[in-house]
C-alpha positions in Angstrom: -62.5 -39.5 -88.4 -65.3 -37.0 -89.1 -68.6 -38.7 -89.3 -70.9 -37.3 -91.9 -74.7 -36.6 -91.7 -75.2 -39.4 -94.3 -73.3 -41.9 -92.1 -75.3 -40.9 -89.0 -78.5 -41.4 -91.0 -77.2 -44.8 -92.2 -76.4 -45.8 -88.6 -79.7 -44.7 -87.2 -81.9 -46.1 -90.0 -80.1 -49.2 -91.2 -77.7 -50.4 -88.6 -79.5 -49.7 -85.3 -81.6 -52.4 -83.6 -85.3 -52.3 -84.6 -86.5 -51.9 -81.0 -84.6 -48.6 -80.7 -86.3 -47.1 -83.7 -89.7 -48.3 -82.5 -88.8 -47.3 -78.9 -88.4 -43.7 -79.8 -92.2 -43.5 -80.3 -93.2 -45.6 -77.4 -95.7 -44.2 -74.9 -93.5 -45.2 -72.0 -91.0 -42.4 -71.2 -88.4 -44.9 -69.8 -88.4 -46.9 -73.0 -88.0 -43.8 -75.1 -85.0 -42.8 -73.0 -83.4 -46.2 -73.3 -83.9 -46.2 -77.0 -82.4 -42.7 -77.4 -79.5 -43.7 -75.2 -78.9 -46.9 -77.3 -78.9 -44.9 -80.5 -76.6 -42.2 -79.1 -74.2 -45.0 -78.0 -74.3 -46.5 -81.5 -73.3 -43.2 -83.1 -70.7 -42.4 -80.5 -69.1 -45.9 -80.9 -68.5 -45.1 -84.6 -66.8 -41.8 -84.0 -63.4 -43.4 -83.4 -64.0 -46.3 -85.8 -61.7 -46.5 -88.8 -63.1 -45.7 -92.2 -64.5 -48.9 -93.8 -62.2 -50.2 -96.6 -63.1 -48.9 -100.0 -64.3 -51.5 -102.5 -62.6 -51.8 -105.8 -65.0 -52.6 -108.7 -62.2 -54.5 -110.4 -61.9 -57.0 -107.5 -64.2 -60.0 -107.5 -66.0 -60.9 -104.3 -65.5 -64.5 -103.2 -68.4 -66.0 -101.3 -67.7 -67.5 -97.9 -69.1 -70.9 -97.1 -69.3 -72.6 -93.7 -68.1 -76.1 -93.3 -67.9 -78.3 -90.1 -64.5 -78.9 -88.8 -63.9 -81.7 -86.3 -61.2 -80.9 -83.7 -59.2 -84.0 -83.0 -58.2 -83.2 -79.4 -61.7 -82.4 -78.0 -63.9 -84.2 -80.5 -66.1 -81.1 -80.8 -67.3 -79.6 -84.0 -66.8 -76.0 -85.0 -67.6 -74.0 -88.1 -64.9 -72.7 -90.4 -65.2 -70.2 -93.2 -63.4 -70.7 -96.4 -63.8 -69.2 -99.9 -65.1 -71.2 -102.8 -61.5 -71.5 -104.2 -60.1 -72.9 -101.0 -62.5 -75.9 -101.2 -61.4 -76.9 -104.7 
């Protein structure tokens, strides 16, 4: 996959942790280096990532809702996601 300039900008501006963006301008050299390293790692990790699936405007999005699920064996509660239609 070839990563475009637009995708790099999106990763750096929208998907990177806030501390990294702020850390680039920090007065501490060590923090600036850590922030730059984190941003480089983020971009590098997306080089081999598959392209995101394209969205079809004709397909409706179903919202996911979380509901508690009690597991009989352990008695613990977990959260399960299901679409609105599943709950009907």
